[in-house]
N, CA, C, O and the ligand as a Tripos MOL2 file, in Angstrom:
@<TRIPOS>MOLECULE
protein
  245   243    62     0     0
PROTEIN
NO_CHARGES

@<TRIPOS>ATOM
      1 N           0.7830   -1.2730   -0.0480 N.3       1 MET1
      2 CA         -0.0110    0.0220   -0.0080 C.3       1 MET1
      3 C           0.8920    1.2080    0.0650 C.2       1 MET1
      4 O           1.7710    1.3210    0.9190 O.2       1 MET1
      5 N           0.6130    2.1870   -0.9720 N.am      2 PHE2
      6 CA          1.4030    3.4040   -0.9390 C.3       2 PHE2
      7 C           0.3030    4.4440   -0.5420 C.2       2 PHE2
      8 O          -0.8950    4.2130   -0.7070 O.2       2 PHE2
      9 N           0.8190    5.6730    0.0240 N.am      3 THR3
     10 CA          0.0740    6.7470    0.1900 C.3       3 THR3
     11 C           0.7160    7.9180   -0.5610 C.2       3 THR3
     12 O           1.9290    8.1110   -0.4820 O.2       3 THR3
     13 N          -0.0840    8.6950   -1.2850 N.am      4 CYS4
     14 CA          0.3490    9.7810   -2.0660 C.3       4 CYS4
     15 C           1.0170   10.7540   -1.1950 C.2       4 CYS4
     16 O           0.5040   11.1180   -0.1370 O.2       4 CYS4
     17 N           2.1470   11.1830   -1.6150 N.am      5 ILE5
     18 CA          3.0560   12.0630   -0.8210 C.3       5 ILE5
     19 C           2.5330   13.4460   -0.6480 C.2       5 ILE5
     20 O           2.9140   14.1910    0.2550 O.2       5 ILE5
     21 N           1.6080   13.7760   -1.5870 N.am      6 ASN6
     22 CA          0.9890   15.1670   -1.5060 C.3       6 ASN6
     23 C          -0.0380   15.1220   -0.3600 C.2       6 ASN6
     24 O          -0.9980   14.3530   -0.4040 O.2       6 ASN6
     25 N           0.1810   15.9460    0.6470 N.am      7 GLN7
     26 CA         -0.4190   15.7710    1.9990 C.3       7 GLN7
     27 C          -1.9840   16.1840    1.8060 C.2       7 GLN7
     28 O          -2.8620   15.7570    2.5560 O.2       7 GLN7
     29 N          -2.2160   17.0140    0.7780 N.am      8 SER8
     30 CA         -3.6540   17.4020    0.6940 C.3       8 SER8
     31 C          -4.3370   16.4060   -0.2230 C.2       8 SER8
     32 O          -5.5370   16.5750   -0.4390 O.2       8 SER8
     33 N          -3.7430   15.4480   -0.7550 N.am      9 CYS9
     34 CA         -4.2900   14.3420   -1.4630 C.3       9 CYS9
     35 C          -4.3080   13.1050   -0.5750 C.2       9 CYS9
     36 O          -5.3620   12.6780   -0.1020 O.2       9 CYS9
     37 N          -3.1470   12.5460   -0.3600 N.am     10 GLY10
     38 CA         -3.0200   11.5010    0.6260 C.3      10 GLY10
     39 C          -3.8470   10.2340    0.1680 C.2      10 GLY10
     40 O          -4.2620    9.4610    1.0310 O.2      10 GLY10
     41 N          -4.0770   10.0210   -1.0680 N.am     11 THR11
     42 CA         -4.7680    8.8520   -1.5790 C.3      11 THR11
     43 C          -4.0130    7.7240   -1.3370 C.2      11 THR11
     44 O          -2.7910    7.7760   -1.4820 O.2      11 THR11
     45 N          -4.6490    6.5590   -0.9360 N.am     12 GLN12
     46 CA         -3.8120    5.3250   -0.9340 C.3      12 GLN12
     47 C          -4.0350    4.4240   -2.0640 C.2      12 GLN12
     48 O          -5.1660    4.2240   -2.5060 O.2      12 GLN12
     49 N          -2.9140    3.8380   -2.5750 N.am     13 TRP13
     50 CA         -2.9530    3.0330   -3.7540 C.3      13 TRP13
     51 C          -2.4070    1.6180   -3.4550 C.2      13 TRP13
     52 O          -1.5070    1.4550   -2.6300 O.2      13 TRP13
     53 N          -2.9160    0.6930   -4.0770 N.am     14 GLN14
     54 CA         -2.2650   -0.6100   -4.1610 C.3      14 GLN14
     55 C          -1.2590   -0.5880   -5.2460 C.2      14 GLN14
     56 O          -1.2750    0.2230   -6.1720 O.2      14 GLN14
     57 N          -0.3260   -1.5860   -5.0670 N.am     15 LEU15
     58 CA          0.6320   -1.6910   -6.0830 C.3      15 LEU15
     59 C           0.0290   -2.0150   -7.4370 C.2      15 LEU15
     60 O           0.5850   -1.5960   -8.4530 O.2      15 LEU15
     61 N          -1.0520   -2.7200   -7.5020 N.am     16 SER16
     62 CA         -1.7060   -3.0560   -8.7600 C.3      16 SER16
     63 C          -2.4220   -1.8230   -9.3580 C.2      16 SER16
     64 O          -2.8180   -1.8160  -10.5230 O.2      16 SER16
     65 N          -2.5680   -0.8180   -8.5430 N.am     17 ASP17
     66 CA         -3.4030    0.3970   -9.0920 C.3      17 ASP17
     67 C          -2.4070    1.4660   -9.7220 C.2      17 ASP17
     68 O          -2.8620    2.4370  -10.3260 O.2      17 ASP17
     69 N          -1.1410    1.2830   -9.5810 N.am     18 VAL18
     70 CA         -0.2390    2.3340  -10.1020 C.3      18 VAL18
     71 C           0.7090    1.7640  -11.2540 C.2      18 VAL18
     72 O           0.9380    0.5600  -11.3640 O.2      18 VAL18
     73 N           1.2110    2.6900  -12.0590 N.am     19 VAL19
     74 CA          2.1740    2.4400  -13.0180 C.3      19 VAL19
     75 C           3.5340    3.0020  -12.5520 C.2      19 VAL19
     76 O           3.7860    4.1940  -12.3730 O.2      19 VAL19
     77 N           4.3870    1.9340  -12.3810 N.am     20 ILE20
     78 CA          5.8130    2.2710  -11.9660 C.3      20 ILE20
     79 C           6.5800    2.4270  -13.1450 C.2      20 ILE20
     80 O           6.6140    1.5440  -14.0030 O.2      20 ILE20
     81 N           7.2910    3.6530  -13.2570 N.am     21 LYS21
     82 CA          8.1760    3.9330  -14.2790 C.3      21 LYS21
     83 C           9.4630    4.5860  -13.7660 C.2      21 LYS21
     84 O           9.5280    4.8800  -12.5720 O.2      21 LYS21
     85 N          10.4960    4.8350  -14.5900 N.am     22 ASP22
     86 CA         11.7230    5.3620  -14.0840 C.3      22 ASP22
     87 C          12.0140    6.6620  -15.0960 C.2      22 ASP22
     88 O          12.1610    6.5370  -16.3120 O.2      22 ASP22
     89 N          12.0610    7.7370  -14.4870 N.am     23 GLU23
     90 CA         12.2990    8.9200  -15.3010 C.3      23 GLU23
     91 C          13.7740    9.3870  -15.1630 C.2      23 GLU23
     92 O          14.1590   10.4810  -15.5750 O.2      23 GLU23
     93 N          14.5270    8.5210  -14.5860 N.am     24 GLY24
     94 CA         15.9690    8.7920  -14.4220 C.3      24 GLY24
     95 C          16.4180    8.9510  -13.0370 C.2      24 GLY24
     96 O          17.6260    8.9160  -12.8020 O.2      24 GLY24
     97 N          15.5580    9.1240  -12.0840 N.am     25 GLN25
     98 CA         15.8700    9.1750  -10.6870 C.3      25 GLN25
     99 C          15.3500    8.1530   -9.7770 C.2      25 GLN25
    100 O          15.1250    8.3520   -8.5840 O.2      25 GLN25
    101 N          15.1530    6.9500  -10.4530 N.am     26 GLY26
    102 CA         14.7070    5.7790   -9.6270 C.3      26 GLY26
    103 C          13.2970    5.5220   -9.9840 C.2      26 GLY26
    104 O          12.6850    6.3990  -10.5940 O.2      26 GLY26
    105 N          12.7340    4.4440   -9.6790 N.am     27 PRO27
    106 CA         11.3690    4.1570   -9.8150 C.3      27 PRO27
    107 C          10.3330    5.1030   -9.1150 C.2      27 PRO27
    108 O          10.5410    5.5760   -7.9980 O.2      27 PRO27
    109 N           9.2680    5.3300   -9.8080 N.am     28 LEU28
    110 CA          8.2480    6.1980   -9.1770 C.3      28 LEU28
    111 C           6.9720    5.9350   -9.7710 C.2      28 LEU28
    112 O           6.8540    5.2850  -10.8090 O.2      28 LEU28
    113 N           5.9560    6.4570   -9.0940 N.am     29 PHE29
    114 CA          4.4430    6.3340   -9.8090 C.3      29 PHE29
    115 C           3.9390    7.7700   -9.6280 C.2      29 PHE29
    116 O           4.3260    8.4710   -8.6930 O.2      29 PHE29
    117 N           3.0920    8.1710  -10.5230 N.am     30 ARG30
    118 CA          2.4020    9.3770  -10.5310 C.3      30 ARG30
    119 C           1.0790    9.1180   -9.9720 C.2      30 ARG30
    120 O           0.3580    8.2460  -10.4570 O.2      30 ARG30
    121 N           0.7170    9.8410   -8.9620 N.am     31 CYS31
    122 CA         -0.7320    9.6700   -8.4230 C.3      31 CYS31
    123 C          -1.6840    9.9900   -9.4670 C.2      31 CYS31
    124 O          -1.5350   11.0140  -10.1340 O.2      31 CYS31
    125 N          -2.7330    9.1270   -9.6800 N.am     32 ALA32
    126 CA         -3.6090    9.3420  -10.5950 C.3      32 ALA32
    127 C          -4.5640   10.4750  -10.4250 C.2      32 ALA32
    128 O          -5.1380   10.9850  -11.3870 O.2      32 ALA32
    129 N          -4.7340   10.8740   -9.1600 N.am     33 LEU33
    130 CA         -5.5760   11.9970   -8.8730 C.3      33 LEU33
    131 C          -4.9880   13.3240   -8.9240 C.2      33 LEU33
    132 O          -5.5590   14.2360   -9.5230 O.2      33 LEU33
    133 N          -3.8200   13.4890   -8.2960 N.am     34 CYS34
    134 CA         -3.2430   14.7380   -8.1230 C.3      34 CYS34
    135 C          -1.9140   14.9070   -9.0930 C.2      34 CYS34
    136 O          -1.5340   16.0420   -9.3810 O.2      34 CYS34
    137 N          -1.3260   13.9140   -9.5120 N.am     35 GLY35
    138 CA         -0.2340   13.9000  -10.4560 C.3      35 GLY35
    139 C           1.0700   13.9620   -9.6890 C.2      35 GLY35
    140 O           2.1190   14.0880  -10.3210 O.2      35 GLY35
    141 N           1.0740   13.8910   -8.4990 N.am     36 ALA36
    142 CA          2.3230   13.9850   -7.6540 C.3      36 ALA36
    143 C           3.1370   12.7250   -7.9800 C.2      36 ALA36
    144 O           2.6610   11.5940   -8.0870 O.2      36 ALA36
    145 N           4.4580   13.0750   -8.1270 N.am     37 ARG37
    146 CA          5.5270   12.0060   -8.1810 C.3      37 ARG37
    147 C           5.7770   11.3150   -6.8010 C.2      37 ARG37
    148 O           6.1420   11.9780   -5.8300 O.2      37 ARG37
    149 N           5.5760    9.9970   -6.7410 N.am     38 ASN38
    150 CA          5.8770    9.3740   -5.5260 C.3      38 ASN38
    151 C           6.9190    8.4300   -5.8890 C.2      38 ASN38
    152 O           6.7510    7.4710   -6.6420 O.2      38 ASN38
    153 N           8.1550    8.7980   -5.2360 N.am     39 TYR39
    154 CA          9.3420    7.8640   -5.4940 C.3      39 TYR39
    155 C           9.3080    6.5500   -4.6180 C.2      39 TYR39
    156 O           8.8010    6.4590   -3.5000 O.2      39 TYR39
    157 N           9.9220    5.5790   -5.3070 N.am     40 LEU40
    158 CA          9.9210    4.2460   -4.7380 C.3      40 LEU40
    159 C          11.4360    3.7710   -4.6970 C.2      40 LEU40
    160 O          12.3370    4.2580   -5.3800 O.2      40 LEU40
    161 N          11.5480    2.8620   -3.8880 N.am     41 LYS41
    162 CA         12.9140    2.0470   -3.7690 C.3      41 LYS41
    163 C          12.5350    0.6120   -4.1350 C.2      41 LYS41
    164 O          11.6810   -0.0690   -3.5680 O.2      41 LYS41
    165 N          13.3390    0.2420   -5.2180 N.am     42 ARG42
    166 CA         13.2050   -1.2670   -5.5480 C.3      42 ARG42
    167 C          13.8960   -2.1870   -4.6700 C.2      42 ARG42
    168 O          15.0950   -2.0340   -4.4400 O.2      42 ARG42
    169 N          13.2680   -3.0710   -4.1960 N.am     43 VAL43
    170 CA         13.9990   -4.0130   -3.2550 C.3      43 VAL43
    171 C          13.7570   -5.4970   -3.6300 C.2      43 VAL43
    172 O          12.6430   -5.9270   -3.9280 O.2      43 VAL43
    173 N          14.8560   -6.2290   -3.5940 N.am     44 GLU44
    174 CA         14.7860   -7.6910   -3.9140 C.3      44 GLU44
    175 C          14.6600   -8.4570   -2.6230 C.2      44 GLU44
    176 O          15.5210   -8.3670   -1.7480 O.2      44 GLU44
    177 N          13.6660   -9.1570   -2.5120 N.am     45 THR45
    178 CA         13.6080  -10.0900   -1.3640 C.3      45 THR45
    179 C          14.4500  -11.4070   -1.3820 C.2      45 THR45
    180 O          14.8990  -11.8350   -2.4450 O.2      45 THR45
    181 N          14.6290  -11.9570   -0.3530 N.am     46 LYS46
    182 CA         15.4950  -13.1740   -0.3140 C.3      46 LYS46
    183 C          15.1150  -14.2260   -1.2560 C.2      46 LYS46
    184 O          15.9270  -14.9800   -1.7930 O.2      46 LYS46
    185 N          13.8990  -14.2490   -1.4280 N.am     47 ASP47
    186 CA         13.2950  -15.4040   -2.4130 C.3      47 ASP47
    187 C          13.2560  -14.8510   -3.8280 C.2      47 ASP47
    188 O          12.6210  -15.4670   -4.6840 O.2      47 ASP47
    189 N          13.8910  -13.7370   -4.1240 N.am     48 GLY48
    190 CA         13.9350  -13.3440   -5.5620 C.3      48 GLY48
    191 C          12.8730  -12.4810   -6.1000 C.2      48 GLY48
    192 O          12.9170  -12.1050   -7.2710 O.2      48 GLY48
    193 N          11.8350  -12.1180   -5.2320 N.am     49 ARG49
    194 CA         10.7960  -11.2230   -5.7370 C.3      49 ARG49
    195 C          11.2110   -9.8590   -5.6680 C.2      49 ARG49
    196 O          11.9950   -9.5180   -4.7830 O.2      49 ARG49
    197 N          10.7730   -9.0440   -6.4990 N.am     50 VAL50
    198 CA         10.9590   -7.5810   -6.3920 C.3      50 VAL50
    199 C           9.6700   -6.8230   -5.7450 C.2      50 VAL50
    200 O           8.5250   -6.9480   -6.1810 O.2      50 VAL50
    201 N           9.9890   -6.1360   -4.7950 N.am     51 ILE51
    202 CA          8.9260   -5.1830   -4.1730 C.3      51 ILE51
    203 C           9.3560   -3.8870   -4.2300 C.2      51 ILE51
    204 O          10.5400   -3.6690   -4.4840 O.2      51 ILE51
    205 N           8.5160   -2.9050   -4.0160 N.am     52 TYR52
    206 CA          8.8100   -1.4340   -4.0630 C.3      52 TYR52
    207 C           8.3370   -0.9160   -2.6480 C.2      52 TYR52
    208 O           7.2430   -1.1820   -2.1500 O.2      52 TYR52
    209 N           9.2740   -0.1760   -2.1010 N.am     53 LYS53
    210 CA          8.9580    0.5750   -0.8690 C.3      53 LYS53
    211 C           8.9130    2.0610   -1.2150 C.2      53 LYS53
    212 O           9.7220    2.5240   -2.0190 O.2      53 LYS53
    213 N           7.9400    2.8570   -0.5980 N.am     54 GLN54
    214 CA          7.8430    4.1970   -0.9180 C.3      54 GLN54
    215 C           8.8830    4.9430    0.0180 C.2      54 GLN54
    216 O           9.0230    4.6620    1.2080 O.2      54 GLN54
    217 N           9.5890    5.9140   -0.6430 N.am     55 ILE55
    218 CA         10.5180    6.7550    0.1950 C.3      55 ILE55
    219 C           9.9270    8.1760    0.2670 C.2      55 ILE55
    220 O           9.0650    8.5780   -0.5150 O.2      55 ILE55
    221 N          10.4600    8.9040    1.2690 N.am     56 GLU56
    222 CA         10.1540   10.2900    1.4660 C.3      56 GLU56
    223 C          10.8130   11.1480    0.4740 C.2      56 GLU56
    224 O          12.0140   10.9730    0.2650 O.2      56 GLU56
    225 N          10.1490   12.0800   -0.1780 N.am     57 GLY57
    226 CA         10.8740   12.9940   -0.9350 C.3      57 GLY57
    227 C          11.4340   12.3160   -2.1080 C.2      57 GLY57
    228 O          10.9960   11.2700   -2.5870 O.2      57 GLY57
    229 N          12.5860   13.0930   -2.5970 N.am     58 LYS58
    230 CA         13.2130   12.5280   -3.8250 C.3      58 LYS58
    231 C          14.4560   11.8470   -3.4460 C.2      58 LYS58
    232 O          15.1680   12.2720   -2.5360 O.2      58 LYS58
    233 N          14.7490   10.7190   -4.1800 N.am     59 PRO59
    234 CA         16.0090    9.9440   -3.9180 C.3      59 PRO59
    235 C          17.2720   10.8470   -4.0830 C.2      59 PRO59
    236 O          17.2590   11.7780   -4.8890 O.2      59 PRO59
    237 N          18.3100   10.5780   -3.3510 N.am     60 LEU60
    238 CA         19.5330   11.2710   -3.5820 C.3      60 LEU60
    239 C          20.2030   10.7120   -4.8370 C.2      60 LEU60
    240 O          20.0700    9.5360   -5.1780 O.2      60 LEU60
    241 N          20.9390   11.6240   -5.5170 N.am     61 LYS61
    242 CA         21.5080   11.1570   -6.7270 C.3      61 LYS61
    243 C          22.7770   10.2160   -6.4370 C.2      61 LYS61
    244 O          23.4020    9.7160   -7.3720 O.2      61 LYS61
    245 ZN         -2.2150   12.3190   -5.0450 Zn       62 ZN62
@<TRIPOS>BOND
     1     1     2 1
     2     2     3 1
     3     3     4 2
     4     3     5 am
     5     5     6 1
     6     6     7 1
     7     7     8 2
     8     7     9 am
     9     9    10 1
    10    10    11 1
    11    11    12 2
    12    11    13 am
    13    13    14 1
    14    14    15 1
    15    15    16 2
    16    15    17 am
    17    17    18 1
    18    18    19 1
    19    19    20 2
    20    19    21 am
    21    21    22 1
    22    22    23 1
    23    23    24 2
    24    23    25 am
    25    25    26 1
    26    26    27 1
    27    27    28 2
    28    27    29 am
    29    29    30 1
    30    30    31 1
    31    31    32 2
    32    31    33 am
    33    33    34 1
    34    34    35 1
    35    35    36 2
    36    35    37 am
    37    37    38 1
    38    38    39 1
    39    39    40 2
    40    39    41 am
    41    41    42 1
    42    42    43 1
    43    43    44 2
    44    43    45 am
    45    45    46 1
    46    46    47 1
    47    47    48 2
    48    47    49 am
    49    49    50 1
    50    50    51 1
    51    51    52 2
    52    51    53 am
    53    53    54 1
    54    54    55 1
    55    55    56 2
    56    55    57 am
    57    57    58 1
    58    58    59 1
    59    59    60 2
    60    59    61 am
    61    61    62 1
    62    62    63 1
    63    63    64 2
    64    63    65 am
    65    65    66 1
    66    66    67 1
    67    67    68 2
    68    67    69 am
    69    69    70 1
    70    70    71 1
    71    71    72 2
    72    71    73 am
    73    73    74 1
    74    74    75 1
    75    75    76 2
    76    75    77 am
    77    77    78 1
    78    78    79 1
    79    79    80 2
    80    79    81 am
    81    81    82 1
    82    82    83 1
    83    83    84 2
    84    83    85 am
    85    85    86 1
    86    86    87 1
    87    87    88 2
    88    87    89 am
    89    89    90 1
    90    90    91 1
    91    91    92 2
    92    91    93 am
    93    93    94 1
    94    94    95 1
    95    95    96 2
    96    95    97 am
    97    97    98 1
    98    98    99 1
    99    99   100 2
   100    99   101 am
   101   101   102 1
   102   102   103 1
   103   103   104 2
   104   103   105 am
   105   105   106 1
   106   106   107 1
   107   107   108 2
   108   107   109 am
   109   109   110 1
   110   110   111 1
   111   111   112 2
   112   111   113 am
   113   113   114 1
   114   114   115 1
   115   115   116 2
   116   115   117 am
   117   117   118 1
   118   118   119 1
   119   119   120 2
   120   119   121 am
   121   121   122 1
   122   122   123 1
   123   123   124 2
   124   123   125 am
   125   125   126 1
   126   126   127 1
   127   127   128 2
   128   127   129 am
   129   129   130 1
   130   130   131 1
   131   131   132 2
   132   131   133 am
   133   133   134 1
   134   134   135 1
   135   135   136 2
   136   135   137 am
   137   137   138 1
   138   138   139 1
   139   139   140 2
   140   139   141 am
   141   141   142 1
   142   142   143 1
   143   143   144 2
   144   143   145 am
   145   145   146 1
   146   146   147 1
   147   147   148 2
   148   147   149 am
   149   149   150 1
   150   150   151 1
   151   151   152 2
   152   151   153 am
   153   153   154 1
   154   154   155 1
   155   155   156 2
   156   155   157 am
   157   157   158 1
   158   158   159 1
   159   159   160 2
   160   159   161 am
   161   161   162 1
   162   162   163 1
   163   163   164 2
   164   163   165 am
   165   165   166 1
   166   166   167 1
   167   167   168 2
   168   167   169 am
   169   169   170 1
   170   170   171 1
   171   171   172 2
   172   171   173 am
   173   173   174 1
   174   174   175 1
   175   175   176 2
   176   175   177 am
   177   177   178 1
   178   178   179 1
   179   179   180 2
   180   179   181 am
   181   181   182 1
   182   182   183 1
   183   183   184 2
   184   183   185 am
   185   185   186 1
   186   186   187 1
   187   187   188 2
   188   187   189 am
   189   189   190 1
   190   190   191 1
   191   191   192 2
   192   191   193 am
   193   193   194 1
   194   194   195 1
   195   195   196 2
   196   195   197 am
   197   197   198 1
   198   198   199 1
   199   199   200 2
   200   199   201 am
   201   201   202 1
   202   202   203 1
   203   203   204 2
   204   203   205 am
   205   205   206 1
   206   206   207 1
   207   207   208 2
   208   207   209 am
   209   209   210 1
   210   210   211 1
   211   211   212 2
   212   211   213 am
   213   213   214 1
   214   214   215 1
   215   215   216 2
   216   215   217 am
   217   217   218 1
   218   218   219 1
   219   219   220 2
   220   219   221 am
   221   221   222 1
   222   222   223 1
   223   223   224 2
   224   223   225 am
   225   225   226 1
   226   226   227 1
   227   227   228 2
   228   227   229 am
   229   229   230 1
   230   230   231 1
   231   231   232 2
   232   231   233 am
   233   233   234 1
   234   234   235 1
   235   235   236 2
   236   235   237 am
   237   237   238 1
   238   238   239 1
   239   239   240 2
   240   239   241 am
   241   241   242 1
   242   242   243 1
   243   243   244 2
@<TRIPOS>SUBSTRUCTURE
     1 MET1         2 RESIDUE 1 A MET
     2 PHE2         6 RESIDUE 1 A PHE
     3 THR3        10 RESIDUE 1 A THR
     4 CYS4        14 RESIDUE 1 A CYS
     5 ILE5        18 RESIDUE 1 A ILE
     6 ASN6        22 RESIDUE 1 A ASN
     7 GLN7        26 RESIDUE 1 A GLN
     8 SER8        30 RESIDUE 1 A SER
     9 CYS9        34 RESIDUE 1 A CYS
    10 GLY10       38 RESIDUE 1 A GLY
    11 THR11       42 RESIDUE 1 A THR
    12 GLN12       46 RESIDUE 1 A GLN
    13 TRP13       50 RESIDUE 1 A TRP
    14 GLN14       54 RESIDUE 1 A GLN
    15 LEU15       58 RESIDUE 1 A LEU
    16 SER16       62 RESIDUE 1 A SER
    17 ASP17       66 RESIDUE 1 A ASP
    18 VAL18       70 RESIDUE 1 A VAL
    19 VAL19       74 RESIDUE 1 A VAL
    20 ILE20       78 RESIDUE 1 A ILE
    21 LYS21       82 RESIDUE 1 A LYS
    22 ASP22       86 RESIDUE 1 A ASP
    23 GLU23       90 RESIDUE 1 A GLU
    24 GLY24       94 RESIDUE 1 A GLY
    25 GLN25       98 RESIDUE 1 A GLN
    26 GLY26      102 RESIDUE 1 A GLY
    27 PRO27      106 RESIDUE 1 A PRO
    28 LEU28      110 RESIDUE 1 A LEU
    29 PHE29      114 RESIDUE 1 A PHE
    30 ARG30      118 RESIDUE 1 A ARG
    31 CYS31      122 RESIDUE 1 A CYS
    32 ALA32      126 RESIDUE 1 A ALA
    33 LEU33      130 RESIDUE 1 A LEU
    34 CYS34      134 RESIDUE 1 A CYS
    35 GLY35      138 RESIDUE 1 A GLY
    36 ALA36      142 RESIDUE 1 A ALA
    37 ARG37      146 RESIDUE 1 A ARG
    38 ASN38      150 RESIDUE 1 A ASN
    39 TYR39      154 RESIDUE 1 A TYR
    40 LEU40      158 RESIDUE 1 A LEU
    41 LYS41      162 RESIDUE 1 A LYS
    42 ARG42      166 RESIDUE 1 A ARG
    43 VAL43      170 RESIDUE 1 A VAL
    44 GLU44      174 RESIDUE 1 A GLU
    45 THR45      178 RESIDUE 1 A THR
    46 LYS46      182 RESIDUE 1 A LYS
    47 ASP47      186 RESIDUE 1 A ASP
    48 GLY48      190 RESIDUE 1 A GLY
    49 ARG49      194 RESIDUE 1 A ARG
    50 VAL50      198 RESIDUE 1 A VAL
    51 ILE51      202 RESIDUE 1 A ILE
    52 TYR52      206 RESIDUE 1 A TYR
    53 LYS53      210 RESIDUE 1 A LYS
    54 GLN54      214 RESIDUE 1 A GLN
    55 ILE55      218 RESIDUE 1 A ILE
    56 GLU56      222 RESIDUE 1 A GLU
    57 GLY57      226 RESIDUE 1 A GLY
    58 LYS58      230 RESIDUE 1 A LYS
    59 PRO59      234 RESIDUE 1 A PRO
    60 LEU60      238 RESIDUE 1 A LEU
    61 LYS61      242 RESIDUE 1 A LYS
    62 ZN62       245 GROUP 0 **** ****
């Protein structure tokens, strides 16, 4: 579950609701309601699955 970073929006999204893309600063999804960029961190689990964790603000270069 992700929560839109835009505090006046705050919509919660399931992973299946969002389109994850990479615009050069790491994975992110755009909130479908307000358009805010929500940055994610790609994490590989021990059993080889890929999950995404939401991060605060923008990733450091
Ligand atoms: Zn939003």
